C-alpha positions in Angstrom: 6.3 0.0 24.4 5.4 -3.5 25.1 6.5 -6.3 22.8 2.9 -7.4 22.2 2.0 -3.9 21.2 4.6 -3.7 18.5 4.0 -7.2 17.1 0.3 -6.6 16.8 0.9 -3.1 15.3 3.3 -4.7 12.7 0.7 -7.4 11.9 -2.0 -4.8 11.5 0.4 -2.7 9.3 1.1 -5.7 7.0 -2.5 -6.7 6.8 -3.7 -3.1 6.0 -1.0 -2.7 3.3 -1.9 -5.9 1.6 -5.6 -5.5 1.8 -5.6 -1.8 0.7 -3.2 -2.6 -2.2 -5.4 -5.5 -3.4 -8.7 -3.6 -3.0 -7.6 -0.5 -4.8 -5.6 -2.4 -7.5 -6.6 -1.2 -11.0 -5.7 -4.0 -13.4 -5.8 -2.6 -16.9 -2.9 -4.2 -18.7 -4.9 -7.0 -20.2 -7.0 -4.5 -22.2 -4.2 -2.2 -23.4 -4.3 -0.2 -20.2 -2.0 0.2 -17.2 -1.9 -1.6 -13.8 -1.9 0.8 -10.9 -1.1 -0.2 -7.3 -1.1 1.9 -4.2 -3.4 3.7 -1.8 -3.8 6.7 -1.3 -0.9 7.3 -3.7 -0.2 5.2 -6.8 3.4 4.1 -6.3 3.6 1.3 -8.9 2.5 1.6 -12.6 2.9 -1.1 -15.1 2.6 0.1 -18.7 0.6 -2.5 -20.5 -0.6 -0.7 -23.6 1.0 -0.3 -27.0 3.4 2.6 -26.8 5.5 4.1 -29.5 8.4 4.5 -29.0 8.8 1.4 -26.8 9.8 2.4 -23.3 13.0 1.1 -21.8 11.1 -0.3 -18.8 7.4 -1.1 -18.6 7.1 -0.5 -14.9 7.4 2.7 -12.9 8.0 2.7 -9.1 7.7 6.0 -7.3 9.6 5.6 -4.0 8.5 8.9 -2.4 4.8 7.8 -3.0 5.6 4.4 -1.6 7.2 5.9 1.5 4.1 8.2 2.0 1.8 5.2 1.7 3.8 3.2 4.2 3.9 6.2 6.6 0.1 6.7 6.4 -0.6 3.0 6.9 1.9 2.9 9.7 0.2 5.8 11.5 -3.2 4.1 11.0 -2.0 0.8 12.3 -0.6 2.4 15.5 -3.9 4.3 16.0 -5.8 1.0 15.6 -3.6 -0.7 18.0 -3.9 2.1 20.6 -7.7 1.9 20.2 -7.6 -1.9 20.8 -5.4 -1.4 23.9 -7.8 1.3 25.2 -10.8 -1.0 24.7 -9.1 -3.8 26.6 -8.5 -1.7 29.7 -12.2 -0.7 30.0 
């Protein structure tokens, strides 16, 4: 692989991860709900509502879901980069 290919693929990966996380963010903690982050799998949950008994931690991170999200976005970024390379050749 060329160095430009991997740099651009990493840039696309980071951009996709940030944009998809922000676009699919469900902010509900201000109104007694939960904040949900992640696409297509919700890997981060902030418990913002009133809960009895009070939980030890108000946030939940699911590492397997985070890894699946990163894997899916990584595959998508490589596919996008390959499409860009193919279009440049023609």
